[in-house]
N, CA, C and O of each residue as an XYZ file, in Angstrom:
276
protein
N       3.371    -16.739      6.263
C       3.483    -15.808      5.729
C       3.653    -15.687      4.490
O       4.185    -16.512      3.746
N       3.062    -14.310      4.115
C       3.184    -14.210      2.434
C       3.959    -13.085      2.186
O       3.702    -12.072      2.838
N       4.842    -13.065      1.386
C       5.785    -12.321      0.421
C       6.895    -12.307      1.721
O       7.194    -13.014      2.684
N       7.346    -10.871      1.013
C       8.615    -10.777      1.331
C       8.618     -9.321      2.851
O       7.748     -8.482      3.083
N      10.139     -9.599      3.685
C       9.693     -8.802      5.069
C       9.998     -7.480      5.118
O       9.675     -6.625      5.942
N      10.990     -7.387      3.640
C      11.557     -6.052      2.599
C      10.603     -5.350      0.967
O       9.588     -5.509      0.288
N      11.384     -4.842      1.041
C      10.891     -5.216     -0.621
C      11.926     -4.090     -1.249
O      11.939     -3.020     -0.640
N      12.630     -4.186     -2.178
C      13.633     -2.947     -2.319
C      13.004     -2.746     -3.681
O      12.391     -3.704     -4.152
N      13.108     -1.190     -4.639
C      13.063     -1.421     -5.848
C      13.781     -0.024     -6.556
O      14.117      0.827     -5.732
N      13.974      0.204     -7.590
C      14.783      0.794     -7.890
C      13.920      1.124     -9.700
O      13.588      0.355    -10.603
N      13.820      2.923     -9.498
C      13.282      3.527    -10.383
C      13.871      4.360    -11.108
O      14.752      5.022    -10.561
N      13.546      4.632    -12.756
C      14.419      5.694    -13.464
C      13.625      6.378    -14.076
O      13.233      5.875    -15.130
N      13.033      7.832    -13.687
C      12.316      8.581    -14.690
C      12.846      8.306    -15.701
O      14.022      8.041    -15.451
N      12.548      8.184    -17.139
C      12.715      7.877    -18.622
C      12.641      9.843    -18.989
O      13.412     10.123    -19.907
N      12.188     10.574    -18.655
C      11.068     11.561    -18.841
C      12.643     13.058    -18.149
O      12.728     14.161    -18.689
N      13.625     12.597    -16.929
C      14.061     13.240    -16.463
C      15.060     14.103    -16.841
O      16.243     13.869    -17.090
N      14.208     15.512    -16.857
C      15.721     17.188    -17.770
C      16.141     17.436    -15.932
O      15.496     17.360    -14.886
N      17.529     17.750    -16.288
C      18.342     17.715    -15.330
C      17.996     19.347    -15.031
O      18.138     19.846    -13.914
N      17.648     19.892    -15.896
C      17.682     21.508    -16.238
C      15.924     22.029    -15.138
O      15.526     23.035    -14.551
N      15.417     20.666    -15.397
C      13.929     21.290    -14.862
C      13.243     20.631    -13.805
O      13.161     19.403    -13.777
N      12.496     21.732    -12.496
C      12.017     21.147    -11.031
C      11.678     19.969    -11.195
O      11.855     19.443    -12.294
N      11.074     19.233    -10.077
C      10.133     17.921    -10.157
C      10.296     17.540     -8.793
O      10.924     18.054     -7.868
N       9.627     16.580     -8.877
C       8.677     15.823     -7.617
C       8.932     14.380     -7.336
O       9.638     14.062     -8.293
N       8.798     13.435     -6.678
C       8.640     12.160     -6.731
C       7.977     12.277     -5.527
O       8.050     13.175     -4.689
N       7.305     11.238     -5.540
C       6.646     10.397     -4.316
C       6.219      9.061     -4.453
O       5.920      8.943     -5.642
N       5.972      7.646     -3.684
C       6.250      6.528     -3.329
C       4.342      6.107     -3.208
O       3.771      6.406     -2.160
N       3.786      5.638     -3.998
C       2.555      4.949     -3.724
C       2.473      3.778     -3.184
O       1.669      3.194     -3.910
N       3.051      2.501     -1.723
C       2.615      1.665     -1.020
C       1.789      0.954     -0.980
O       1.066      1.488     -0.140
N       1.021     -0.443     -1.454
C      -0.165     -1.476     -1.586
C       0.271     -2.437     -0.338
O       1.204     -3.229     -0.470
N      -0.293     -2.344      0.601
C      -0.439     -3.794      0.964
C      -0.813     -5.102      0.984
O      -2.023     -4.909      0.867
N      -0.733     -5.980      1.027
C      -1.214     -7.409      0.617
C      -2.441     -7.023      1.478
O      -2.454     -6.443      2.564
N      -3.582     -7.537      0.650
C      -4.476     -7.431      1.541
C      -4.824     -8.248      2.636
O      -4.765     -9.457      2.416
N      -5.307     -7.743      4.203
C      -5.753     -8.762      5.523
C      -6.544     -8.928      5.086
O      -6.924     -8.888      3.916
N      -7.330     -9.363      6.838
C      -9.014    -10.041      7.103
C      -9.333     -9.037      7.532
O      -8.437     -8.347      8.018
N     -11.223     -8.330      7.549
C     -11.157     -6.842      8.290
C     -10.966     -7.716      9.924
O     -10.317     -8.756     10.031
N     -11.662     -7.044     11.063
C     -11.608     -7.473     12.259
C     -12.812     -7.842     12.097
O     -13.003     -8.617     13.034
N     -13.373     -7.802     11.736
C     -15.150     -8.180     11.540
C     -14.651     -9.026     10.544
O     -14.474     -8.147      9.701
N     -14.294    -10.037      9.998
C     -13.728    -11.395      9.940
C     -12.950    -11.713     10.681
O     -13.733    -12.342     11.394
N     -11.819    -11.858     11.270
C     -11.780    -12.248     12.571
C     -12.259    -12.817     14.148
O     -11.927    -13.710     14.927
N     -13.474    -11.450     14.061
C     -14.704    -11.573     15.117
C     -15.537    -12.609     14.574
O     -16.275    -13.177     15.379
N     -15.571    -12.958     13.413
C     -16.563    -13.541     13.229
C     -15.966    -14.906     13.430
O     -16.247    -15.502     14.470
N     -15.124    -15.496     12.491
C     -13.959    -16.512     13.157
C     -14.026    -16.947     14.331
O     -14.624    -18.016     14.451
N     -13.508    -16.362     15.486
C     -13.000    -16.304     16.712
C     -14.711    -16.949     17.382
O     -14.733    -18.084     17.857
N     -16.092    -16.058     17.340
C     -17.311    -15.960     17.911
C     -17.831    -17.078     17.113
O     -18.716    -17.443     17.886
N     -17.906    -17.852     16.148
C     -18.843    -18.270     15.004
C     -19.611    -18.251     15.071
O     -20.328    -19.022     15.710
N     -20.100    -16.741     14.017
C     -20.394    -16.489     13.805
C     -21.074    -15.957     12.234
O     -20.186    -15.408     11.583
N     -22.130    -15.985     11.649
C     -21.916    -15.620     10.603
C     -21.308    -13.571      9.794
O     -21.703    -12.459     10.147
N     -20.646    -13.830      9.089
C     -20.449    -12.095      9.236
C     -21.680    -11.609      7.990
O     -22.437    -12.135      7.174
N     -21.259    -10.184      8.515
C     -22.190     -9.566      7.590
C     -21.730     -9.582      6.326
O     -20.548     -9.502      5.990
N     -23.014     -9.725      5.373
C     -22.544     -9.449      3.896
C     -22.357     -8.438      2.963
O     -21.923     -8.453      1.811
N     -22.844     -7.399      3.817
C     -22.651     -6.343      3.529
C     -20.504     -5.507      3.659
O     -19.910     -4.577      3.113
N     -20.264     -6.226      4.350
C     -18.729     -6.170      4.824
C     -17.118     -6.918      4.535
O     -16.410     -7.745      5.109
N     -17.072     -6.353      3.702
C     -15.382     -6.983      2.777
C     -15.512     -8.090      3.644
O     -16.470     -8.292      4.390
N     -14.364     -8.901      3.498
C     -13.788     -9.799      3.674
C     -12.627     -9.292      4.259
O     -12.419     -9.415      5.466
N     -11.617     -8.560      3.266
C     -10.739     -7.803      3.945
C     -10.362     -6.183      3.262
O     -10.988     -5.357      2.598
N      -9.394     -6.252      3.671
C      -9.329     -4.465      3.225
C      -7.756     -4.070      2.843
O      -7.077     -4.621      3.709
N      -6.946     -3.409      1.991
C      -5.782     -3.475      1.547
C      -5.405     -1.997      1.591
O      -5.730     -1.049      0.877
N      -4.406     -2.133      2.941
C      -4.434     -0.567      3.071
C      -2.814      0.493      2.189
O      -2.075     -0.159      1.451
N      -2.676      1.180      2.291
C      -2.548      2.094      0.967
C      -1.281      2.659      2.264
O      -1.354      2.403      3.466
N      -0.016      3.589      1.467
C       0.893      4.087      2.244
C       1.351      5.105      1.128
O       1.468      4.661     -0.014
N       1.790      7.278      1.523
C       2.556      7.457      0.516
C       3.354      7.941      1.311
O       2.986      8.511      2.338
N       4.683      7.781      0.942
C       5.790      8.986      1.141
C       5.762     10.111      0.904
O       5.575     10.568     -0.224
N       5.904     10.626      1.702
C       6.417     12.837      1.419
C       6.739     12.947      0.494
O       7.233     11.977     -0.080
N       6.628     14.210     -0.155
C       7.382     14.763     -1.629
C       8.961     14.288     -1.498
O       9.471     14.265     -0.378
N       9.735     13.906     -2.684
C      11.087     14.038     -3.068
C      10.725     14.802     -4.474
O      10.120     14.518     -5.508
N      11.821     16.552     -3.642
C      11.347     17.901     -4.634
C      13.028     17.245     -5.173
O      13.746     16.419     -4.608
N      13.241     18.007     -6.468
C      14.473     18.152     -7.159
C      14.127     19.443     -7.684
O      13.091     19.856     -8.206
N      15.325     20.032     -7.405
C      15.666     21.412     -7.276
C      16.883     21.774     -8.164
O      17.834     22.203     -7.511
N      17.083     21.695     -9.584
C      18.371     22.297    -10.452
C      19.437     23.564     -9.694
O      20.393     24.021    -10.320
């Protein structure tokens, strides 16, 4: 397998002002994985369509985290 089963990170806002409202969110990019068309082409031993990407990279976004002084 590639990568780690968990990922931890720490980030500190260099411009944080405790007197000012703010919001933060996290964006996650997954490791690229083969598209279903790539799996099917291999399983059925057929040529993968040239106009279809080999892999995809899913993304996820958290809900915002609001800070109010």
